[in-house]
CHARMM-style PDB file with segment names, atoms N, HN, CA, C and O in Angstrom:
ATOM      1  N   MET     1       0.799  -1.117  -0.018  1.00  0.00      PROA
ATOM      2  CA  MET     1       0.106  -0.018   0.009  1.00  0.00      PROA
ATOM      3  C   MET     1       0.990   1.168  -0.041  1.00  0.00      PROA
ATOM      4  O   MET     1       2.026   1.187   0.624  1.00  0.00      PROA
ATOM      5  N   THR     2       0.625   2.189  -0.819  1.00  0.00      PROA
ATOM      6  HN  THR     2      -0.216   2.174  -1.359  1.00  0.00      PROA
ATOM      7  CA  THR     2       1.424   3.351  -0.745  1.00  0.00      PROA
ATOM      8  C   THR     2       0.424   4.717  -0.090  1.00  0.00      PROA
ATOM      9  O   THR     2      -0.784   4.669   0.138  1.00  0.00      PROA
ATOM     10  N   LEU     3       1.208   5.715   0.083  1.00  0.00      PROA
ATOM     11  HN  LEU     3       2.190   5.754  -0.102  1.00  0.00      PROA
ATOM     12  CA  LEU     3       0.520   7.069   0.662  1.00  0.00      PROA
ATOM     13  C   LEU     3      -0.452   7.396  -0.296  1.00  0.00      PROA
ATOM     14  O   LEU     3      -1.532   7.830   0.105  1.00  0.00      PROA
ATOM     15  N   ASN     4      -0.221   7.244  -1.634  1.00  0.00      PROA
ATOM     16  HN  ASN     4       0.656   6.892  -1.960  1.00  0.00      PROA
ATOM     17  CA  ASN     4      -1.495   7.571  -2.577  1.00  0.00      PROA
ATOM     18  C   ASN     4      -2.829   6.981  -2.333  1.00  0.00      PROA
ATOM     19  O   ASN     4      -3.908   7.552  -2.491  1.00  0.00      PROA
ATOM     20  N   ASP     5      -2.611   5.676  -1.897  1.00  0.00      PROA
ATOM     21  HN  ASP     5      -1.734   5.213  -1.768  1.00  0.00      PROA
ATOM     22  CA  ASP     5      -3.925   5.026  -1.517  1.00  0.00      PROA
ATOM     23  C   ASP     5      -4.569   5.227  -0.330  1.00  0.00      PROA
ATOM     24  O   ASP     5      -5.659   4.689  -0.135  1.00  0.00      PROA
ATOM     25  N   VAL     6      -3.997   6.000   0.584  1.00  0.00      PROA
ATOM     26  HN  VAL     6      -3.112   6.437   0.427  1.00  0.00      PROA
ATOM     27  CA  VAL     6      -4.753   6.346   1.849  1.00  0.00      PROA
ATOM     28  C   VAL     6      -5.850   7.366   1.804  1.00  0.00      PROA
ATOM     29  O   VAL     6      -5.703   8.450   1.240  1.00  0.00      PROA
ATOM     30  N   LYS     7      -6.868   7.026   2.362  1.00  0.00      PROA
ATOM     31  HN  LYS     7      -6.987   6.145   2.820  1.00  0.00      PROA
ATOM     32  CA  LYS     7      -8.009   8.020   2.262  1.00  0.00      PROA
ATOM     33  C   LYS     7      -8.068   9.218   3.437  1.00  0.00      PROA
ATOM     34  O   LYS     7      -7.590   9.179   4.570  1.00  0.00      PROA
ATOM     35  N   VAL     8      -8.688  10.111   2.893  1.00  0.00      PROA
ATOM     36  HN  VAL     8      -9.076  10.143   1.972  1.00  0.00      PROA
ATOM     37  CA  VAL     8      -8.660  11.434   4.018  1.00  0.00      PROA
ATOM     38  C   VAL     8      -9.229  10.879   5.145  1.00  0.00      PROA
ATOM     39  O   VAL     8     -10.179  10.096   5.143  1.00  0.00      PROA
ATOM     40  N   GLY     9      -8.498  11.394   6.334  1.00  0.00      PROA
ATOM     41  HN  GLY     9      -7.726  12.030   6.335  1.00  0.00      PROA
ATOM     42  CA  GLY     9      -9.011  10.871   7.731  1.00  0.00      PROA
ATOM     43  C   GLY     9      -8.145   9.709   8.151  1.00  0.00      PROA
ATOM     44  O   GLY     9      -8.160   9.468   9.358  1.00  0.00      PROA
ATOM     45  N   GLU    10      -7.452   9.004   7.445  1.00  0.00      PROA
ATOM     46  HN  GLU    10      -7.440   9.199   6.465  1.00  0.00      PROA
ATOM     47  CA  GLU    10      -6.921   7.844   7.841  1.00  0.00      PROA
ATOM     48  C   GLU    10      -5.408   8.055   8.075  1.00  0.00      PROA
ATOM     49  O   GLU    10      -4.801   8.828   7.334  1.00  0.00      PROA
ATOM     50  N   ALA    11      -4.840   7.473   8.964  1.00  0.00      PROA
ATOM     51  HN  ALA    11      -5.333   6.845   9.566  1.00  0.00      PROA
ATOM     52  CA  ALA    11      -3.482   7.394   9.537  1.00  0.00      PROA
ATOM     53  C   ALA    11      -2.655   6.261   8.926  1.00  0.00      PROA
ATOM     54  O   ALA    11      -3.245   5.255   8.532  1.00  0.00      PROA
ATOM     55  N   CYS    12      -1.295   6.364   8.821  1.00  0.00      PROA
ATOM     56  HN  CYS    12      -0.816   7.181   9.142  1.00  0.00      PROA
ATOM     57  CA  CYS    12      -0.693   5.359   8.321  1.00  0.00      PROA
ATOM     58  C   CYS    12       0.964   5.461   8.692  1.00  0.00      PROA
ATOM     59  O   CYS    12       1.523   6.554   8.783  1.00  0.00      PROA
ATOM     60  N   THR    13       1.598   4.301   8.873  1.00  0.00      PROA
ATOM     61  HN  THR    13       1.144   3.413   8.800  1.00  0.00      PROA
ATOM     62  CA  THR    13       2.758   4.491   9.369  1.00  0.00      PROA
ATOM     63  C   THR    13       3.802   4.318   8.040  1.00  0.00      PROA
ATOM     64  O   THR    13       3.465   3.521   7.165  1.00  0.00      PROA
ATOM     65  N   VAL    14       4.938   4.991   7.912  1.00  0.00      PROA
ATOM     66  HN  VAL    14       5.212   5.639   8.623  1.00  0.00      PROA
ATOM     67  CA  VAL    14       5.880   4.906   6.597  1.00  0.00      PROA
ATOM     68  C   VAL    14       6.591   3.674   6.794  1.00  0.00      PROA
ATOM     69  O   VAL    14       7.073   3.436   7.902  1.00  0.00      PROA
ATOM     70  N   ALA    15       6.728   2.743   5.699  1.00  0.00      PROA
ATOM     71  HN  ALA    15       6.336   2.936   4.799  1.00  0.00      PROA
ATOM     72  CA  ALA    15       7.366   1.581   5.768  1.00  0.00      PROA
ATOM     73  C   ALA    15       8.652   1.477   5.042  1.00  0.00      PROA
ATOM     74  O   ALA    15       9.581   0.762   5.418  1.00  0.00      PROA
ATOM     75  N   HSD    16       8.664   2.279   3.904  1.00  0.00      PROA
ATOM     76  HN  HSD    16       7.909   2.859   3.598  1.00  0.00      PROA
ATOM     77  CA  HSD    16       9.780   2.318   3.127  1.00  0.00      PROA
ATOM     78  C   HSD    16       9.660   3.347   1.920  1.00  0.00      PROA
ATOM     79  O   HSD    16       8.609   3.546   1.311  1.00  0.00      PROA
ATOM     80  N   LEU    17      10.588   3.828   1.714  1.00  0.00      PROA
ATOM     81  HN  LEU    17      11.442   3.667   2.208  1.00  0.00      PROA
ATOM     82  CA  LEU    17      10.559   4.974   0.529  1.00  0.00      PROA
ATOM     83  C   LEU    17      11.254   4.122  -0.804  1.00  0.00      PROA
ATOM     84  O   LEU    17      12.214   3.353  -0.847  1.00  0.00      PROA
ATOM     85  N   ASN    18      10.400   4.579  -1.772  1.00  0.00      PROA
ATOM     86  HN  ASN    18       9.621   5.204  -1.737  1.00  0.00      PROA
ATOM     87  CA  ASN    18      11.036   3.622  -3.106  1.00  0.00      PROA
ATOM     88  C   ASN    18      11.899   4.566  -3.834  1.00  0.00      PROA
ATOM     89  O   ASN    18      12.674   4.129  -4.685  1.00  0.00      PROA
ATOM     90  N   ASP    19      11.829   5.848  -3.568  1.00  0.00      PROA
ATOM     91  HN  ASP    19      11.199   6.203  -2.877  1.00  0.00      PROA
ATOM     92  CA  ASP    19      12.666   6.663  -4.466  1.00  0.00      PROA
ATOM     93  C   ASP    19      14.158   6.731  -4.040  1.00  0.00      PROA
ATOM     94  O   ASP    19      14.551   6.318  -2.949  1.00  0.00      PROA
ATOM     95  N   SER    20      14.872   7.226  -4.887  1.00  0.00      PROA
ATOM     96  HN  SER    20      14.552   7.562  -5.773  1.00  0.00      PROA
ATOM     97  CA  SER    20      16.489   7.251  -4.622  1.00  0.00      PROA
ATOM     98  C   SER    20      17.054   8.603  -5.209  1.00  0.00      PROA
ATOM     99  O   SER    20      16.523   9.301  -6.073  1.00  0.00      PROA
ATOM    100  N   GLY    21      18.286   8.827  -4.528  1.00  0.00      PROA
ATOM    101  HN  GLY    21      18.717   8.261  -3.826  1.00  0.00      PROA
ATOM    102  CA  GLY    21      18.871  10.121  -5.019  1.00  0.00      PROA
ATOM    103  C   GLY    21      18.213  11.409  -4.282  1.00  0.00      PROA
ATOM    104  O   GLY    21      17.903  11.325  -3.094  1.00  0.00      PROA
ATOM    105  N   GLU    22      18.027  12.502  -4.959  1.00  0.00      PROA
ATOM    106  HN  GLU    22      18.279  12.570  -5.925  1.00  0.00      PROA
ATOM    107  CA  GLU    22      17.747  13.731  -4.710  1.00  0.00      PROA
ATOM    108  C   GLU    22      16.198  13.700  -4.306  1.00  0.00      PROA
ATOM    109  O   GLU    22      15.781  14.581  -3.554  1.00  0.00      PROA
ATOM    110  N   ILE    23      15.419  12.805  -4.738  1.00  0.00      PROA
ATOM    111  HN  ILE    23      15.758  12.090  -5.349  1.00  0.00      PROA
ATOM    112  CA  ILE    23      13.819  12.907  -4.463  1.00  0.00      PROA
ATOM    113  C   ILE    23      13.735  12.252  -3.174  1.00  0.00      PROA
ATOM    114  O   ILE    23      12.957  12.701  -2.331  1.00  0.00      PROA
ATOM    115  N   ARG    24      14.559  11.089  -2.896  1.00  0.00      PROA
ATOM    116  HN  ARG    24      15.190  10.725  -3.580  1.00  0.00      PROA
ATOM    117  CA  ARG    24      14.603  10.503  -1.715  1.00  0.00      PROA
ATOM    118  C   ARG    24      15.022  11.438  -0.510  1.00  0.00      PROA
ATOM    119  O   ARG    24      14.383  11.471   0.542  1.00  0.00      PROA
ATOM    120  N   ARG    25      16.104  12.160  -0.745  1.00  0.00      PROA
ATOM    121  HN  ARG    25      16.623  12.133  -1.599  1.00  0.00      PROA
ATOM    122  CA  ARG    25      16.654  13.052   0.084  1.00  0.00      PROA
ATOM    123  C   ARG    25      15.516  14.332   0.392  1.00  0.00      PROA
ATOM    124  O   ARG    25      15.539  14.748   1.550  1.00  0.00      PROA
ATOM    125  N   ARG    26      14.730  14.851  -0.354  1.00  0.00      PROA
ATOM    126  HN  ARG    26      14.711  14.513  -1.295  1.00  0.00      PROA
ATOM    127  CA  ARG    26      14.079  15.775  -0.252  1.00  0.00      PROA
ATOM    128  C   ARG    26      12.823  15.370   0.455  1.00  0.00      PROA
ATOM    129  O   ARG    26      12.439  16.174   1.305  1.00  0.00      PROA
ATOM    130  N   ILE    27      12.104  14.294   0.281  1.00  0.00      PROA
ATOM    131  HN  ILE    27      12.416  13.642  -0.409  1.00  0.00      PROA
ATOM    132  CA  ILE    27      11.255  13.659   1.022  1.00  0.00      PROA
ATOM    133  C   ILE    27      11.706  13.448   2.512  1.00  0.00      PROA
ATOM    134  O   ILE    27      11.042  13.933   3.428  1.00  0.00      PROA
ATOM    135  N   MET    28      12.692  12.814   2.708  1.00  0.00      PROA
ATOM    136  HN  MET    28      13.231  12.420   1.964  1.00  0.00      PROA
ATOM    137  CA  MET    28      13.173  12.515   3.971  1.00  0.00      PROA
ATOM    138  C   MET    28      13.457  13.823   4.757  1.00  0.00      PROA
ATOM    139  O   MET    28      13.233  13.825   5.968  1.00  0.00      PROA
ATOM    140  N   ASP    29      13.916  14.884   4.175  1.00  0.00      PROA
ATOM    141  HN  ASP    29      14.099  14.882   3.192  1.00  0.00      PROA
ATOM    142  CA  ASP    29      14.086  16.261   4.812  1.00  0.00      PROA
ATOM    143  C   ASP    29      13.020  16.995   5.174  1.00  0.00      PROA
ATOM    144  O   ASP    29      13.149  17.932   5.962  1.00  0.00      PROA
ATOM    145  N   MET    30      11.847  16.657   4.645  1.00  0.00      PROA
ATOM    146  HN  MET    30      11.743  15.896   4.005  1.00  0.00      PROA
ATOM    147  CA  MET    30      10.263  16.948   4.922  1.00  0.00      PROA
ATOM    148  C   MET    30       9.972  16.419   6.056  1.00  0.00      PROA
ATOM    149  O   MET    30       9.117  17.005   6.720  1.00  0.00      PROA
ATOM    150  N   GLY    31      10.524  15.299   6.556  1.00  0.00      PROA
ATOM    151  HN  GLY    31      11.219  14.823   6.017  1.00  0.00      PROA
ATOM    152  CA  GLY    31      10.366  14.556   7.890  1.00  0.00      PROA
ATOM    153  C   GLY    31       9.621  13.166   7.598  1.00  0.00      PROA
ATOM    154  O   GLY    31       9.211  12.458   8.517  1.00  0.00      PROA
ATOM    155  N   ILE    32       9.474  12.819   6.194  1.00  0.00      PROA
ATOM    156  HN  ILE    32       9.807  13.394   5.447  1.00  0.00      PROA
ATOM    157  CA  ILE    32       8.945  11.412   6.046  1.00  0.00      PROA
ATOM    158  C   ILE    32       9.994  10.512   6.184  1.00  0.00      PROA
ATOM    159  O   ILE    32      10.814  10.493   5.265  1.00  0.00      PROA
ATOM    160  N   THR    33      10.155   9.749   7.142  1.00  0.00      PROA
ATOM    161  HN  THR    33       9.489   9.764   7.888  1.00  0.00      PROA
ATOM    162  CA  THR    33      11.163   8.659   7.262  1.00  0.00      PROA
ATOM    163  C   THR    33      10.401   7.411   7.760  1.00  0.00      PROA
ATOM    164  O   THR    33       9.236   7.387   8.157  1.00  0.00      PROA
ATOM    165  N   LYS    34      11.269   6.376   7.666  1.00  0.00      PROA
ATOM    166  HN  LYS    34      12.216   6.396   7.344  1.00  0.00      PROA
ATOM    167  CA  LYS    34      10.732   5.018   8.092  1.00  0.00      PROA
ATOM    168  C   LYS    34       9.945   5.255   9.683  1.00  0.00      PROA
ATOM    169  O   LYS    34      10.423   6.045  10.498  1.00  0.00      PROA
ATOM    170  N   GLY    35       9.014   4.659   9.893  1.00  0.00      PROA
ATOM    171  HN  GLY    35       8.626   4.018   9.231  1.00  0.00      PROA
ATOM    172  CA  GLY    35       8.404   4.524  11.082  1.00  0.00      PROA
ATOM    173  C   GLY    35       7.617   5.956  11.665  1.00  0.00      PROA
ATOM    174  O   GLY    35       7.222   6.106  12.822  1.00  0.00      PROA
ATOM    175  N   THR    36       7.512   6.854  10.664  1.00  0.00      PROA
ATOM    176  HN  THR    36       7.833   6.733   9.725  1.00  0.00      PROA
ATOM    177  CA  THR    36       6.876   8.008  11.058  1.00  0.00      PROA
ATOM    178  C   THR    36       5.316   7.777  10.706  1.00  0.00      PROA
ATOM    179  O   THR    36       4.933   7.233   9.671  1.00  0.00      PROA
ATOM    180  N   GLU    37       4.544   8.232  11.644  1.00  0.00      PROA
ATOM    181  HN  GLU    37       4.855   8.673  12.485  1.00  0.00      PROA
ATOM    182  CA  GLU    37       3.023   8.349  11.428  1.00  0.00      PROA
ATOM    183  C   GLU    37       2.741   9.643  10.490  1.00  0.00      PROA
ATOM    184  O   GLU    37       3.247  10.760  10.594  1.00  0.00      PROA
ATOM    185  N   VAL    38       1.920   9.240   9.672  1.00  0.00      PROA
ATOM    186  HN  VAL    38       1.510   8.332   9.587  1.00  0.00      PROA
ATOM    187  CA  VAL    38       1.305  10.268   8.687  1.00  0.00      PROA
ATOM    188  C   VAL    38      -0.040  10.236   8.360  1.00  0.00      PROA
ATOM    189  O   VAL    38      -0.472   9.130   8.034  1.00  0.00      PROA
ATOM    190  N   SER    39      -0.848  11.212   8.363  1.00  0.00      PROA
ATOM    191  HN  SER    39      -0.497  12.110   8.627  1.00  0.00      PROA
ATOM    192  CA  SER    39      -2.179  11.052   8.056  1.00  0.00      PROA
ATOM    193  C   SER    39      -2.744  11.968   7.184  1.00  0.00      PROA
ATOM    194  O   SER    39      -2.468  13.143   7.430  1.00  0.00      PROA
ATOM    195  N   VAL    40      -3.499  11.739   6.178  1.00  0.00      PROA
ATOM    196  HN  VAL    40      -3.723  10.785   5.978  1.00  0.00      PROA
ATOM    197  CA  VAL    40      -4.187  12.424   4.858  1.00  0.00      PROA
ATOM    198  C   VAL    40      -5.234  13.246   5.728  1.00  0.00      PROA
ATOM    199  O   VAL    40      -6.087  12.842   6.519  1.00  0.00      PROA
ATOM    200  N   THR    41      -4.832  14.757   5.253  1.00  0.00      PROA
ATOM    201  HN  THR    41      -4.139  15.085   4.611  1.00  0.00      PROA
ATOM    202  CA  THR    41      -5.960  15.576   5.944  1.00  0.00      PROA
ATOM    203  C   THR    41      -6.943  16.069   4.660  1.00  0.00      PROA
ATOM    204  O   THR    41      -8.170  16.026   4.754  1.00  0.00      PROA
ATOM    205  N   LYS    42      -6.345  16.474   3.621  1.00  0.00      PROA
ATOM    206  HN  LYS    42      -5.348  16.508   3.545  1.00  0.00      PROA
ATOM    207  CA  LYS    42      -7.200  16.897   2.569  1.00  0.00      PROA
ATOM    208  C   LYS    42      -6.517  16.415   1.224  1.00  0.00      PROA
ATOM    209  O   LYS    42      -5.361  16.043   1.022  1.00  0.00      PROA
ATOM    210  N   VAL    43      -7.695  16.551   0.291  1.00  0.00      PROA
ATOM    211  HN  VAL    43      -8.634  16.854   0.455  1.00  0.00      PROA
ATOM    212  CA  VAL    43      -7.214  16.289  -1.231  1.00  0.00      PROA
ATOM    213  C   VAL    43      -7.435  17.560  -1.915  1.00  0.00      PROA
ATOM    214  O   VAL    43      -8.290  18.305  -1.435  1.00  0.00      PROA
ATOM    215  N   ALA    44      -6.875  17.881  -2.837  1.00  0.00      PROA
ATOM    216  HN  ALA    44      -6.181  17.276  -3.226  1.00  0.00      PROA
ATOM    217  CA  ALA    44      -7.300  19.171  -3.660  1.00  0.00      PROA
ATOM    218  C   ALA    44      -8.478  18.625  -4.626  1.00  0.00      PROA
ATOM    219  O   ALA    44      -8.549  17.435  -4.934  1.00  0.00      PROA
ATOM    220  N   PRO    45      -9.402  19.609  -5.078  1.00  0.00      PROA
ATOM    221  CA  PRO    45     -10.422  19.266  -5.841  1.00  0.00      PROA
ATOM    222  C   PRO    45     -10.050  18.517  -7.115  1.00  0.00      PROA
ATOM    223  O   PRO    45     -10.866  17.700  -7.542  1.00  0.00      PROA
ATOM    224  N   LEU    46      -9.032  18.687  -7.694  1.00  0.00      PROA
ATOM    225  HN  LEU    46      -8.369  19.351  -7.347  1.00  0.00      PROA
ATOM    226  CA  LEU    46      -8.657  17.801  -8.896  1.00  0.00      PROA
ATOM    227  C   LEU    46      -7.780  16.535  -8.671  1.00  0.00      PROA
ATOM    228  O   LEU    46      -7.309  15.797  -9.536  1.00  0.00      PROA
ATOM    229  N   GLY    47      -7.653  16.438  -7.185  1.00  0.00      PROA
ATOM    230  HN  GLY    47      -8.036  17.038  -6.482  1.00  0.00      PROA
ATOM    231  CA  GLY    47      -6.977  15.106  -6.750  1.00  0.00      PROA
ATOM    232  C   GLY    47      -5.489  15.450  -6.528  1.00  0.00      PROA
ATOM    233  O   GLY    47      -4.941  14.727  -5.696  1.00  0.00      PROA
ATOM    234  N   ASP    48      -4.833  16.262  -7.014  1.00  0.00      PROA
ATOM    235  HN  ASP    48      -5.278  16.850  -7.690  1.00  0.00      PROA
ATOM    236  CA  ASP    48      -3.443  16.622  -6.871  1.00  0.00      PROA
ATOM    237  C   ASP    48      -3.305  18.112  -6.485  1.00  0.00      PROA
ATOM    238  O   ASP    48      -3.791  19.027  -7.150  1.00  0.00      PROA
ATOM    239  N   PRO    49      -2.543  18.278  -5.262  1.00  0.00      PROA
ATOM    240  CA  PRO    49      -1.659  17.523  -4.475  1.00  0.00      PROA
ATOM    241  C   PRO    49      -2.631  17.159  -3.171  1.00  0.00      PROA
ATOM    242  O   PRO    49      -3.728  17.664  -2.935  1.00  0.00      PROA
ATOM    243  N   ILE    50      -1.968  16.197  -2.424  1.00  0.00      PROA
ATOM    244  HN  ILE    50      -1.076  15.787  -2.616  1.00  0.00      PROA
ATOM    245  CA  ILE    50      -2.718  16.012  -1.151  1.00  0.00      PROA
ATOM    246  C   ILE    50      -1.898  16.511  -0.043  1.00  0.00      PROA
ATOM    247  O   ILE    50      -0.696  16.774  -0.100  1.00  0.00      PROA
ATOM    248  N   ASP    51      -2.864  16.639   1.222  1.00  0.00      PROA
ATOM    249  HN  ASP    51      -3.840  16.426   1.269  1.00  0.00      PROA
ATOM    250  CA  ASP    51      -2.382  17.671   2.386  1.00  0.00      PROA
ATOM    251  C   ASP    51      -2.101  16.359   3.301  1.00  0.00      PROA
ATOM    252  O   ASP    51      -2.960  15.479   3.274  1.00  0.00      PROA
ATOM    253  N   VAL    52      -0.966  16.178   4.099  1.00  0.00      PROA
ATOM    254  HN  VAL    52      -0.268  16.894   4.121  1.00  0.00      PROA
ATOM    255  CA  VAL    52      -0.879  15.394   5.103  1.00  0.00      PROA
ATOM    256  C   VAL    52      -0.331  16.245   6.227  1.00  0.00      PROA
ATOM    257  O   VAL    52       0.183  17.362   6.163  1.00  0.00      PROA
ATOM    258  N   THR    53      -0.566  15.435   7.317  1.00  0.00      PROA
ATOM    259  HN  THR    53      -0.984  14.528   7.369  1.00  0.00      PROA
ATOM    260  CA  THR    53       0.096  15.919   8.624  1.00  0.00      PROA
ATOM    261  C   THR    53       1.117  15.003   8.941  1.00  0.00      PROA
ATOM    262  O   THR    53       0.755  13.834   9.073  1.00  0.00      PROA
ATOM    263  N   VAL    54       2.333  15.271   9.097  1.00  0.00      PROA
ATOM    264  HN  VAL    54       2.627  16.221   8.990  1.00  0.00      PROA
ATOM    265  CA  VAL    54       3.533  14.521   9.663  1.00  0.00      PROA
ATOM    266  C   VAL    54       4.389  15.270  10.638  1.00  0.00      PROA
ATOM    267  O   VAL    54       4.855  16.358  10.299  1.00  0.00      PROA
ATOM    268  N   ARG    55       4.619  14.795  11.764  1.00  0.00      PROA
ATOM    269  HN  ARG    55       4.240  13.911  12.040  1.00  0.00      PROA
ATOM    270  CA  ARG    55       5.331  15.254  12.668  1.00  0.00      PROA
ATOM    271  C   ARG    55       4.736  16.755  13.192  1.00  0.00      PROA
ATOM    272  O   ARG    55       5.529  17.634  13.528  1.00  0.00      PROA
ATOM    273  N   GLY    56       3.403  16.949  13.226  1.00  0.00      PROA
ATOM    274  HN  GLY    56       2.759  16.235  12.953  1.00  0.00      PROA
ATOM    275  CA  GLY    56       2.896  17.995  13.837  1.00  0.00      PROA
ATOM    276  C   GLY    56       2.961  19.182  12.703  1.00  0.00      PROA
ATOM    277  O   GLY    56       3.043  20.360  13.049  1.00  0.00      PROA
ATOM    278  N   TYR    57       2.922  18.821  11.448  1.00  0.00      PROA
ATOM    279  HN  TYR    57       2.855  17.863  11.167  1.00  0.00      PROA
ATOM    280  CA  TYR    57       2.855  20.211  10.526  1.00  0.00      PROA
ATOM    281  C   TYR    57       2.127  19.611   9.395  1.00  0.00      PROA
ATOM    282  O   TYR    57       2.015  18.396   9.233  1.00  0.00      PROA
ATOM    283  N   HSD    58       1.676  20.445   8.679  1.00  0.00      PROA
ATOM    284  HN  HSD    58       1.768  21.433   8.810  1.00  0.00      PROA
ATOM    285  CA  HSD    58       1.092  20.216   7.154  1.00  0.00      PROA
ATOM    286  C   HSD    58       1.892  20.049   5.999  1.00  0.00      PROA
ATOM    287  O   HSD    58       2.844  20.822   5.890  1.00  0.00      PROA
ATOM    288  N   LEU    59       1.729  19.297   5.213  1.00  0.00      PROA
ATOM    289  HN  LEU    59       0.956  18.669   5.302  1.00  0.00      PROA
ATOM    290  CA  LEU    59       2.756  19.119   4.134  1.00  0.00      PROA
ATOM    291  C   LEU    59       1.775  18.734   2.916  1.00  0.00      PROA
ATOM    292  O   LEU    59       0.848  17.941   3.083  1.00  0.00      PROA
ATOM    293  N   SER    60       2.058  19.389   1.603  1.00  0.00      PROA
ATOM    294  HN  SER    60       2.810  20.033   1.467  1.00  0.00      PROA
ATOM    295  CA  SER    60       1.440  18.930   0.563  1.00  0.00      PROA
ATOM    296  C   SER    60       2.472  18.171  -0.307  1.00  0.00      PROA
ATOM    297  O   SER    60       3.627  18.550  -0.503  1.00  0.00      PROA
ATOM    298  N   LEU    61       1.912  17.074  -0.791  1.00  0.00      PROA
ATOM    299  HN  LEU    61       0.974  16.767  -0.632  1.00  0.00      PROA
ATOM    300  CA  LEU    61       2.483  16.343  -1.583  1.00  0.00      PROA
ATOM    301  C   LEU    61       2.211  15.953  -2.948  1.00  0.00      PROA
ATOM    302  O   LEU    61       1.011  15.687  -3.017  1.00  0.00      PROA
ATOM    303  N   ARG    62       2.729  15.812  -3.963  1.00  0.00      PROA
ATOM    304  HN  ARG    62       3.704  16.028  -3.907  1.00  0.00      PROA
ATOM    305  CA  ARG    62       2.405  15.443  -5.204  1.00  0.00      PROA
ATOM    306  C   ARG    62       1.749  14.058  -5.348  1.00  0.00      PROA
ATOM    307  O   ARG    62       2.412  13.219  -4.740  1.00  0.00      PROA
ATOM    308  N   ARG    63       0.767  13.594  -5.896  1.00  0.00      PROA
ATOM    309  HN  ARG    63       0.228  14.276  -6.391  1.00  0.00      PROA
ATOM    310  CA  ARG    63       0.412  12.085  -6.036  1.00  0.00      PROA
ATOM    311  C   ARG    63       1.604  11.356  -6.607  1.00  0.00      PROA
ATOM    312  O   ARG    63       1.703  10.191  -6.221  1.00  0.00      PROA
ATOM    313  N   SER    64       2.482  11.765  -7.398  1.00  0.00      PROA
ATOM    314  HN  SER    64       2.401  12.711  -7.712  1.00  0.00      PROA
ATOM    315  CA  SER    64       3.520  11.078  -7.928  1.00  0.00      PROA
ATOM    316  C   SER    64       4.680  10.709  -6.827  1.00  0.00      PROA
ATOM    317  O   SER    64       5.333   9.668  -6.896  1.00  0.00      PROA
ATOM    318  N   ASP    65       4.848  11.687  -5.814  1.00  0.00      PROA
ATOM    319  HN  ASP    65       4.318  12.532  -5.757  1.00  0.00      PROA
ATOM    320  CA  ASP    65       5.780  11.451  -4.742  1.00  0.00      PROA
ATOM    321  C   ASP    65       5.135  10.456  -3.761  1.00  0.00      PROA
ATOM    322  O   ASP    65       5.747   9.551  -3.192  1.00  0.00      PROA
ATOM    323  N   ALA    66       3.756  10.747  -3.626  1.00  0.00      PROA
ATOM    324  HN  ALA    66       3.259  11.482  -4.089  1.00  0.00      PROA
ATOM    325  CA  ALA    66       2.951   9.768  -2.414  1.00  0.00      PROA
ATOM    326  C   ALA    66       2.821   8.407  -3.025  1.00  0.00      PROA
ATOM    327  O   ALA    66       2.565   7.440  -2.308  1.00  0.00      PROA
ATOM    328  N   ALA    67       2.981   8.292  -4.282  1.00  0.00      PROA
ATOM    329  HN  ALA    67       3.189   9.078  -4.864  1.00  0.00      PROA
ATOM    330  CA  ALA    67       2.869   6.886  -4.837  1.00  0.00      PROA
ATOM    331  C   ALA    67       4.289   6.192  -4.603  1.00  0.00      PROA
ATOM    332  O   ALA    67       4.312   4.970  -4.754  1.00  0.00      PROA
ATOM    333  N   ASN    68       5.414   6.805  -4.270  1.00  0.00      PROA
ATOM    334  HN  ASN    68       5.395   7.797  -4.148  1.00  0.00      PROA
ATOM    335  CA  ASN    68       6.813   6.244  -4.007  1.00  0.00      PROA
ATOM    336  C   ASN    68       6.885   6.033  -2.545  1.00  0.00      PROA
ATOM    337  O   ASN    68       7.989   5.660  -2.147  1.00  0.00      PROA
ATOM    338  N   ILE    69       5.997   6.179  -1.688  1.00  0.00      PROA
ATOM    339  HN  ILE    69       5.100   6.481  -2.011  1.00  0.00      PROA
ATOM    340  CA  ILE    69       6.037   6.092  -0.183  1.00  0.00      PROA
ATOM    341  C   ILE    69       5.107   4.764   0.208  1.00  0.00      PROA
ATOM    342  O   ILE    69       3.885   4.707   0.076  1.00  0.00      PROA
ATOM    343  N   GLU    70       5.852   3.858   0.650  1.00  0.00      PROA
ATOM    344  HN  GLU    70       6.845   3.904   0.758  1.00  0.00      PROA
ATOM    345  CA  GLU    70       5.056   2.643   0.961  1.00  0.00      PROA
ATOM    346  C   GLU    70       4.665   2.836   2.743  1.00  0.00      PROA
ATOM    347  O   GLU    70       5.416   3.172   3.659  1.00  0.00      PROA
ATOM    348  N   VAL    71       3.486   2.548   2.763  1.00  0.00      PROA
ATOM    349  HN  VAL    71       2.876   2.275   2.018  1.00  0.00      PROA
ATOM    350  CA  VAL    71       2.855   2.558   4.229  1.00  0.00      PROA
ATOM    351  C   VAL    71       2.018   1.392   4.572  1.00  0.00      PROA
ATOM    352  O   VAL    71       1.517   0.555   3.822  1.00  0.00      PROA
ATOM    353  N   VAL    72       1.957   1.522   6.060  1.00  0.00      PROA
ATOM    354  HN  VAL    72       2.364   2.203   6.670  1.00  0.00      PROA
ATOM    355  CA  VAL    72       1.160   0.179   6.686  1.00  0.00      PROA
ATOM    356  C   VAL    72       0.117   1.034   7.512  1.00  0.00      PROA
ATOM    357  O   VAL    72       0.339   2.132   8.023  1.00  0.00      PROA
ATOM    358  N   PRO    73      -1.047   0.326   7.540  1.00  0.00      PROA
ATOM    359  CA  PRO    73      -2.281   1.257   8.293  1.00  0.00      PROA
ATOM    360  C   PRO    73      -1.537   1.433   9.841  1.00  0.00      PROA
ATOM    361  O   PRO    73      -0.702   0.629  10.257  1.00  0.00      PROA
ATOM    362  N   ALA    74      -1.945   2.488  10.512  1.00  0.00      PROA
ATOM    363  HN  ALA    74      -2.623   3.140  10.174  1.00  0.00      PROA
ATOM    364  CA  ALA    74      -1.529   2.668  11.773  1.00  0.00      PROA
ATOM    365  C   ALA    74      -2.372   2.077  12.873  1.00  0.00      PROA
ATOM    366  OT1 ALA    74      -2.035   2.213  14.049  1.00  0.00      PROA
TER     367      ALA     74
END
């Protein structure tokens, strides 16, 4: 399951980041690391981007980036 599949209001825990290089580093710099709890709070009207809460702050992610973050239900 990826972060892209999580519905609004649901929480999950990051299991693995599939990206590599700069994209992986950028995602990790935003606080999304293995074991971090993430919850989806909003989705834009056209479906992209999604708004997630991670480590106490709101973060907007592109669907393409969220599809590379593997999660497990919290």
